[in-house]
TORKOL-4160 file (C-alpha; in steps of 0.2 Angstrom, whole numbers, padded with zeros to 4 digits, m for minus):
152
<pt num="1" X="0008" Y="m0123" Z="m0038"/>
<pt num="2" X="m0008" Y="m0131" Z="m0038"/>
<pt num="3" X="m0004" Y="m0145" Z="m0049"/>
<pt num="4" X="0008" Y="m0149" Z="m0038"/>
<pt num="5" X="m0003" Y="m0150" Z="m0022"/>
<pt num="6" X="m0014" Y="m0158" Z="m0032"/>
<pt num="7" X="0001" Y="m0173" Z="m0037"/>
<pt num="8" X="0004" Y="m0174" Z="m0020"/>
<pt num="9" X="m0014" Y="m0177" Z="m0015"/>
<pt num="10" X="m0016" Y="m0190" Z="m0027"/>
<pt num="11" X="0000" Y="m0199" Z="m0020"/>
<pt num="12" X="m0006" Y="m0198" Z="m0001"/>
<pt num="13" X="m0024" Y="m0204" Z="m0005"/>
<pt num="14" X="m0017" Y="m0221" Z="m0015"/>
<pt num="15" X="m0009" Y="m0225" Z="0004"/>
<pt num="16" X="m0018" Y="m0230" Z="0020"/>
<pt num="17" X="m0015" Y="m0218" Z="0033"/>
<pt num="18" X="m0003" Y="m0229" Z="0044"/>
<pt num="19" X="0016" Y="m0229" Z="0049"/>
<pt num="20" X="0019" Y="m0244" Z="0039"/>
<pt num="21" X="0015" Y="m0235" Z="0022"/>
<pt num="22" X="0028" Y="m0220" Z="0029"/>
<pt num="23" X="0042" Y="m0228" Z="0019"/>
<pt num="24" X="0034" Y="m0231" Z="0000"/>
<pt num="25" X="0024" Y="m0215" Z="0001"/>
<pt num="26" X="0042" Y="m0205" Z="0004"/>
<pt num="27" X="0050" Y="m0215" Z="m0013"/>
<pt num="28" X="0034" Y="m0208" Z="m0021"/>
<pt num="29" X="0033" Y="m0194" Z="m0019"/>
<pt num="30" X="0052" Y="m0191" Z="m0021"/>
<pt num="31" X="0051" Y="m0201" Z="m0038"/>
<pt num="32" X="0035" Y="m0187" Z="m0043"/>
<pt num="33" X="0045" Y="m0171" Z="m0035"/>
<pt num="34" X="0063" Y="m0177" Z="m0037"/>
<pt num="35" X="0064" Y="m0172" Z="m0019"/>
<pt num="36" X="0057" Y="m0172" Z="m0001"/>
<pt num="37" X="0051" Y="m0153" Z="0001"/>
<pt num="38" X="0045" Y="m0147" Z="0017"/>
<pt num="39" X="0028" Y="m0145" Z="0010"/>
<pt num="40" X="0025" Y="m0162" Z="0007"/>
<pt num="41" X="0035" Y="m0169" Z="0025"/>
<pt num="42" X="0019" Y="m0160" Z="0032"/>
<pt num="43" X="0008" Y="m0167" Z="0021"/>
<pt num="44" X="0013" Y="m0184" Z="0024"/>
<pt num="45" X="0015" Y="m0182" Z="0044"/>
<pt num="46" X="m0006" Y="m0175" Z="0044"/>
<pt num="47" X="m0009" Y="m0190" Z="0034"/>
<pt num="48" X="m0002" Y="m0204" Z="0043"/>
<pt num="49" X="m0007" Y="m0193" Z="0059"/>
<pt num="50" X="0012" Y="m0190" Z="0063"/>
<pt num="51" X="0023" Y="m0178" Z="0069"/>
<pt num="52" X="0034" Y="m0169" Z="0054"/>
<pt num="53" X="0050" Y="m0173" Z="0068"/>
<pt num="54" X="0042" Y="m0192" Z="0064"/>
<pt num="55" X="0042" Y="m0190" Z="0045"/>
<pt num="56" X="0060" Y="m0181" Z="0047"/>
<pt num="57" X="0066" Y="m0194" Z="0057"/>
<pt num="58" X="0064" Y="m0209" Z="0046"/>
<pt num="59" X="0068" Y="m0198" Z="0029"/>
<pt num="60" X="0085" Y="m0192" Z="0036"/>
<pt num="61" X="0092" Y="m0210" Z="0041"/>
<pt num="62" X="0090" Y="m0217" Z="0022"/>
<pt num="63" X="0101" Y="m0211" Z="0010"/>
<pt num="64" X="0090" Y="m0213" Z="m0004"/>
<pt num="65" X="0080" Y="m0199" Z="0002"/>
<pt num="66" X="0082" Y="m0179" Z="m0005"/>
<pt num="67" X="0079" Y="m0163" Z="0002"/>
<pt num="68" X="0085" Y="m0150" Z="m0008"/>
<pt num="69" X="0080" Y="m0152" Z="m0029"/>
<pt num="70" X="0093" Y="m0161" Z="m0039"/>
<pt num="71" X="0103" Y="m0151" Z="m0051"/>
<pt num="72" X="0101" Y="m0150" Z="m0071"/>
<pt num="73" X="0114" Y="m0164" Z="m0071"/>
<pt num="74" X="0114" Y="m0176" Z="m0057"/>
<pt num="75" X="0133" Y="m0182" Z="m0053"/>
<pt num="76" X="0137" Y="m0197" Z="m0044"/>
<pt num="77" X="0153" Y="m0204" Z="m0038"/>
<pt num="78" X="0152" Y="m0221" Z="m0031"/>
<pt num="79" X="0164" Y="m0225" Z="m0016"/>
<pt num="80" X="0164" Y="m0243" Z="m0015"/>
<pt num="81" X="0179" Y="m0253" Z="m0013"/>
<pt num="82" X="0186" Y="m0256" Z="m0029"/>
<pt num="83" X="0183" Y="m0238" Z="m0034"/>
<pt num="84" X="0190" Y="m0231" Z="m0017"/>
<pt num="85" X="0205" Y="m0240" Z="m0021"/>
<pt num="86" X="0206" Y="m0232" Z="m0039"/>
<pt num="87" X="0206" Y="m0214" Z="m0033"/>
<pt num="88" X="0186" Y="m0210" Z="m0033"/>
<pt num="89" X="0190" Y="m0199" Z="m0016"/>
<pt num="90" X="0201" Y="m0188" Z="m0030"/>
<pt num="91" X="0187" Y="m0187" Z="m0041"/>
<pt num="92" X="0175" Y="m0181" Z="m0029"/>
<pt num="93" X="0186" Y="m0169" Z="m0023"/>
<pt num="94" X="0192" Y="m0161" Z="m0040"/>
<pt num="95" X="0168" Y="m0161" Z="m0043"/>
<pt num="96" X="0167" Y="m0151" Z="m0027"/>
<pt num="97" X="0181" Y="m0139" Z="m0032"/>
<pt num="98" X="0175" Y="m0134" Z="m0050"/>
<pt num="99" X="0157" Y="m0136" Z="m0045"/>
<pt num="100" X="0158" Y="m0126" Z="m0028"/>
<pt num="101" X="0147" Y="m0140" Z="m0019"/>
<pt num="102" X="0150" Y="m0154" Z="m0008"/>
<pt num="103" X="0141" Y="m0171" Z="m0008"/>
<pt num="104" X="0122" Y="m0169" Z="m0005"/>
<pt num="105" X="0119" Y="m0152" Z="m0013"/>
<pt num="106" X="0114" Y="m0142" Z="m0028"/>
<pt num="107" X="0124" Y="m0129" Z="m0037"/>
<pt num="108" X="0116" Y="m0112" Z="m0032"/>
<pt num="109" X="0115" Y="m0111" Z="m0052"/>
<pt num="110" X="0105" Y="m0127" Z="m0051"/>
<pt num="111" X="0115" Y="m0134" Z="m0062"/>
<pt num="112" X="0124" Y="m0146" Z="m0053"/>
<pt num="113" X="0121" Y="m0158" Z="m0038"/>
<pt num="114" X="0133" Y="m0170" Z="m0032"/>
<pt num="115" X="0130" Y="m0187" Z="m0022"/>
<pt num="116" X="0140" Y="m0200" Z="m0015"/>
<pt num="117" X="0134" Y="m0218" Z="m0019"/>
<pt num="118" X="0143" Y="m0233" Z="m0007"/>
<pt num="119" X="0143" Y="m0246" Z="m0024"/>
<pt num="120" X="0135" Y="m0248" Z="m0041"/>
<pt num="121" X="0140" Y="m0262" Z="m0046"/>
<pt num="122" X="0152" Y="m0259" Z="m0059"/>
<pt num="123" X="0167" Y="m0263" Z="m0050"/>
<pt num="124" X="0177" Y="m0268" Z="m0067"/>
<pt num="125" X="0174" Y="m0250" Z="m0074"/>
<pt num="126" X="0180" Y="m0243" Z="m0056"/>
<pt num="127" X="0182" Y="m0229" Z="m0054"/>
<pt num="128" X="0164" Y="m0226" Z="m0058"/>
<pt num="129" X="0155" Y="m0209" Z="m0059"/>
<pt num="130" X="0135" Y="m0208" Z="m0067"/>
<pt num="131" X="0130" Y="m0192" Z="m0073"/>
<pt num="132" X="0112" Y="m0191" Z="m0080"/>
<pt num="133" X="0108" Y="m0207" Z="m0075"/>
<pt num="134" X="0123" Y="m0211" Z="m0089"/>
<pt num="135" X="0137" Y="m0221" Z="m0084"/>
<pt num="136" X="0157" Y="m0218" Z="m0085"/>
<pt num="137" X="0171" Y="m0230" Z="m0081"/>
<pt num="138" X="0189" Y="m0229" Z="m0079"/>
<pt num="139" X="0187" Y="m0210" Z="m0072"/>
<pt num="140" X="0201" Y="m0198" Z="m0066"/>
<pt num="141" X="0201" Y="m0181" Z="m0063"/>
<pt num="142" X="0203" Y="m0174" Z="m0076"/>
<pt num="143" X="0193" Y="m0186" Z="m0087"/>
<pt num="144" X="0178" Y="m0178" Z="m0074"/>
<pt num="145" X="0184" Y="m0161" Z="m0077"/>
<pt num="146" X="0182" Y="m0160" Z="m0096"/>
<pt num="147" X="0164" Y="m0171" Z="m0093"/>
<pt num="148" X="0156" Y="m0155" Z="m0081"/>
<pt num="149" X="0166" Y="m0140" Z="m0093"/>
<pt num="150" X="0157" Y="m0148" Z="m0104"/>
<pt num="151" X="0141" Y="m0151" Z="m0096"/>
<pt num="152" X="0141" Y="m0131" Z="m0092"/>
């Protein structure tokens, strides 16, 4: 953990110690570590002279921030209008059943994390599922199940 602490300190040192730095600071920390650990929240609060509750309050307001490490395979399901109309809710339910996790969670074995996304902007491919930054279009629950089995 010493190298992680050093990396966190390096990120913090790049920002002025005022509230205006909060969101960009959280974004950089998440980019580096893939999520916002409690230790990172505490360090940000101390750096910006805010309470941890203030930092959590801002971070939980925005859907972009995660508080648990993502799984080895990060699954994102689009819930935009076109995807929803074409069955993204059934895909999401199917993924939840097969992985044992709900959106916003990571499986106990650390293999999968699941996230809802408002829109990927790929409506012509609806419904869209993104796994490990690879876009899969015109998905169905059975196609998604096959994809998950391949990743296990």
